N, C-alpha and C positions, 0 to 999 in steps of 0.2 A: 703318371697322371698327377697333374698339379692340384693344389687345394682348391683353387678356384674350378677348375673342371670337375672336380669330385662333388664340391656342393651343388654344380649346376645339374649333374647327373642324378644325384640324390633328390633334388627337388623335382626333377622329372619324374622318377620313378614314383615318388610319393603322390604326384598327380595320377599317374597311371593306375596306382594301387586305389585310389580313392574312385577314379572313375569305374575299374572293375567292379569294386565293391557294390557301388550303386546299381549298375546293370545286373549283377547279380542278384541283390536284392528285389529288384523289379521281377525278374525272372521267377525267383522262389515264391513270390507273392501270387503268382498265376498257376504254379505248379503244385504248391502245397496242398490245396484243397481239391485238386484234380486228379493228383497221382499219387500223393502221399509223401511221407517222409523221407522214404530211401532215395526217390529221384532227386529230392531236393538237396540232400546231402551231397549227392555226386554234382550238382550245379558247382560247388564249391572249386572244383576243378578249375574254372575259367581262371580263377585268381592267381594261382602259380603258372598256368600255362601262358596267361596273358603277359605276366611278368617275364617269362622266358622269353617269349616271342620278340619283346623288346631288344633282346639282347643278341638275338641272331643275326647272321651277316645280312645287311640289306640289299635287297634285289635292284639291279638296274634294268630298267625297261625305257623304251621309247618314250619321249615326253608326250607324244602326241595321241598314246592310248585313251580312251574315254574313261577308263576305271582310274586313271591316275590323276586325270584332269578333276573327276568328281570328288576323289579323295582329298585334292588339294584346294577344293573349291573355298569361299570364305565361310560358307553355310557349314561346313565341318571344322569343328575346333577339337585340335587333339594336340597332347603333349609330345614333343619329340624327344628321343633319347639320342639320337647320333647326328652329327652334323654342324655346322658353325653357327647355325641360327638355334640351337638347341634351347638356350635359355638367356637372358641377359647377363654378361659377365659380372661377377662380384666387383663391389667398388673398389677394393684393393686387395692385394695379396694377405696382409695382416686379418683383415675381416674374413677373409675366406679360410685362412688359417685357424682363427678362432671358431670359426662355425664348425669346422671339420673336427678340433678338439671337443667341442660341446657335444656333438654327436657321438663321439665315440665314448664319452663319459657318459651320455644317455644310453647307451647300449650296455655297457658295462653295469651300471646301475639297475636296468631292467633285469639283466640276465642273473644279476647277484640278488636279486629280491626274489625272483622266481626259485633259484636254487635254495635260498634260505627257507622258503615256503615249504620246499619238498622235503628238505632235511628235517625240518622241524615235525611235519606230520609223518616221516619214517619214524623218528626217533619217539613218537607215541605210541607205536605199535609195539606189541609183544609176541613172541613165537610160541604158540601153543605146542605141547608136548605131541600132540596128534592134531593134524588138521591144519587148516589156514592159519595165516596170520590174524591178530585180534586186535581191534581198535577200541577205545574207550566207550562203555556203555551209551548208548544214545545216539551213536555216530551213524553214519550212513554206510552200507556196503559199497566196497570199491574195488577197483582192479588199480594197483600201482606198480610203477615202473615202465620202463619203455623196452630195454631190450630183454628182460626176464620179467614177465607180469607176475605179479604177486596178489592172490584172491585175499582181500581183507574185509573180515566180517566183525561187528561189533559184539562185545562181550555178552550182549543180551541178545544175540540174534534169535537163538532158539525160543527164547521167553517171549519175544515182542512178535515174531512171525509165525503164523502157522505153518504146519507142514506144506500144505499147498503153495503158501506165500514164499516159502524158502525155496521150494523148486523154481518158482517163477522168478526170483532175485537171482538165483545161480545161473539161470538160463540168460537172464538179462546181461550178466558179467561175462558170461561164456561168449555172447554176440561182441561185447568190446573186444577181448581178448582176440577173436578170430577176425575182425577187422582192423586190428593194429591200431585202435582208436587213439592211443596214447602218444604213437609215433606222430600221427596226424597233427594231434595238441601241440606236440614238440616243435614241429615245423611252423604251426602258426604263431608259437610263441616266439621263434626267431625272427619271423617277418614283423612280428609287433616291435620286438626289440629294435630292429633296424629301422623302424618308422615310429619309434616312441613318441614322437612330437605330433603324429596324426592321430587323433580320436577316433577316426573311422577304422583304424586298423584296430585297436583295442575292441569297439564296438563290434566289429567283424569276427573278431575271435571268440567274442562271449556267443554271439549268434551261432557260430559254427558249432561251438560245444553244446549249445542247445539242440541244434539238429542233429548232433551224434545220438543225443539222449532219446530223441523221437524216433530216429531209426531203428534204435535197438529196441524200444516199445513196439514198434510196426515188426521187427522181425519176430519177436516172442510171440505177439497175438497172431501172425500169420500162421504160425505153427499150431498154436493153442487158443483157436478164436472164440471158444466156450469159457475161457477163463479170463474174461473181461473185467467182470465184478471183483474176482480175487485180486487180480493184478492192480485195479484200482485202490482195493484196500492196502495192498503191499506199499503201494506208492504213496498213500496218504501217511502210512505208519513212519517211512523213511525221511520223510520231510522235516526233520528236526535235527539237524546236523550239530553234533557238538565241535566237531574239530573239522576245520577247514581243509578241503581237498584240493591240493595244488595243481599245477597244469599236468604233470606228467602222472596224473592219477585220474581213473574215471569213475566217479561215485553213482550210487544207485540213483540219490536225490539229484537234483541239478538245479542250475539256476534259472532255468526255463520258469516263467510264471506257472505256478501249479495249477491255476485253474483252465489255463489255457492248454496244458499237456493231458489234464484228464479229459478235456474235450477232445482232444486228438485221439483219445483211446478208442472214442467211439466211431473214428472214422478210418482206423486201421483195418478193419475188417473189410470194409468196402473198398478199398484200394486195392486189396490183395491181387485181384487179377488185371489191375493196371500196372503194376510194378514193374514188369519186363520192359512194357513199351515206355512207361514213363522214365527208366534210367536210359535206354537207349536215346530217348529225346534229350534228356539232360546232358548226356555224353557228346551226342552232335551237336548240341548249342554251345557247349564248352570249347569244342574243337573248332567249330565256326568262328566263335568269339575269338579266341585265340588267334585263328587267321585273318579276322580281320584287323587285329591289333597289329600283326605282322604286315598286313597290307599298308598301314599307314606309315611304315617304316620304307617304303618303295622310294629309291632314289632315281628320279626321272633322268633320262639323260637325251640332250639334245642329239638329234641326227645328225651325223657327219656333214659337214657343209660340204657340197658340190663345188668343186674348182673348177673355173673356166680359165683356159689358157688362152694367150693373145699373141700372135706372132707380128712384131713391129719390123717394118722395113722401111730404111732410109736410103734415098738416092741423093749424094751430097756434090756440092759445087763449093770448093774451098779457095776463096780469092780468085775465082775465075777458073780453076783448072778442077778436073775430075777429082772427087774426093772420097771415091769409094761406095758401095752399097751394103752397108754393115746390117744384119738382121739380129733380133735379139728374141728370145722365147721367154715370156713372163705370164703370171697368172693376174686376173683382174684385181686391181686395187694394190699390186706391188708393184714398187718401184724399180725401175731397170736403166741402167746407165750404160752410155754408148761415148766412147773416146776416140776422138779423130785427131791423127797426126800427119803433118805431111811427110812424104818420102825425104831421105837425105838429099839436101841441095835444092829440094823444091820449095818454092817460096808459099806462104801460107802460115796461118795461125795453129796452134793445137787447141781444141775445142772440148768441151765435156757438156753431155746432152742429158738430162734425166728425164725420163717418160714415166707418166703413171697413167694408167688406162682404168676406165670403170665403165659400166654398163648402166644407161639411163632405163626407166620405166618403159619406154616406148621402144626398147631394142637397139637404139643406137649408141654408138661408142663416144666415149668424152674421154679426149687425150689431153693430159695437161704437160707442157713441155717447158723445160727450165734450161737457158743456154749459158754456159760460162766458158770464159777464155782469161788466159794472162796468167802471170806467176807473180803473187800465188792468184789462183783462179777467182775471178769476180762474175756476179751475176751481170750478164748483158740484156736480156730478154725473158720474157714469160710469155706462153701462148697457151689458151684453152680452145680446143677445136671440137666441135661435135659432128661425127660422120657417120656414114653407114661403114660397115664391114668391107675392108677393101677398096673403099674409097679415098684417092689420094688428097693430100693435104699440102698445098703450095706453102712455102715460108720464106722469108729473108731475114737474116739477121746481121745488123751493122754494128760493128764495134768502131772505137777510134780509128783504126787503119785496115780493119779487115772485114770480109764480108763472107757470111755463110748462108748458102741458098739451098734449095732443092725442093724434094717432096718426100712425104712420110706416109705410110698405109698402116693401117692396123687391121689385122685378120682374126675373127672369133674363132677359136677351134672348139671341137666338141668337149662338152663338161665330161669330167672322170672323177 
């Protein structure tokens, strides 16, 4: 892949990412207060599935299908990933190479910053002789790591939280571990790093983490609906982090606005019965959305043109003597050449006749004839005659010393 092509594909993918994030956000605004945080979290599947759909082999369907025509109508404006018109070409190879190098530098920088934050956070932890890892006092409880999750509790965990609150905090972190939330956060980080220049990608990643926290809140309160007040108190106590929690860690506190998160606690219980239906709806919307993205990649194919054959028959008289009755089978619009040479010792000239037959809108045939003779061959005459199929056309061609005459017919054969 050339640098220019890579830049074009990257720009197209960024447009798709932005479109998918915006559509997902609109869907989430509808689902959040009707079905709760669990189904809303599932709608994020639309983003990776939609991006994946742009890389699948494009289907080829007849161009006259109504769906293809609708998708390609001027009203629908969608970015294209493949094809010669994906994006305008870069101004020059040097510019394209420079942009590709800049992109790579941004990716490396983004990943390096995230790795450093994760390393700094893990370095601040200490392993207790018995029990979980410990973070500085005042920190938020968290789950750290992707492949091997570590439960991290602050030094003052037992003093800051009551026994009932401690149980809810541990239940919350258990949901993070069960749902592999840190692995999904890592995937979101990789997408952000690849699209580091797109502010919508970073905003979507923050919102995704917020929805993870809301989903964990909902899962805990669905199991313990009577613990709402205790859960809210624990949440308020945890929202004073001393150490920043990086991407590959899920903290009890979150970047979600605290007031909105507390407000959502009151709705989780009412959403409990709607969760299964909401999840099915979210999954269906994600699959349908990805299917719609794939549908825009359809490559319409023009139906194979039906070819019509023509049989051309000439009855020739060359300088007063029979010149033969050559026949030639050709197709509409294709040139056919007939060469006429007298037999040994027979007077007459050698001729070359080029015939092109086309069909007019009214069904009649138009035959364009070009007559040449001499050494080298020189044009002598051109005729254009319109006739019905099998209707003879009389002609006479006179050169300086020779005469070629006769008639010709064109018979239209069945289309194939």
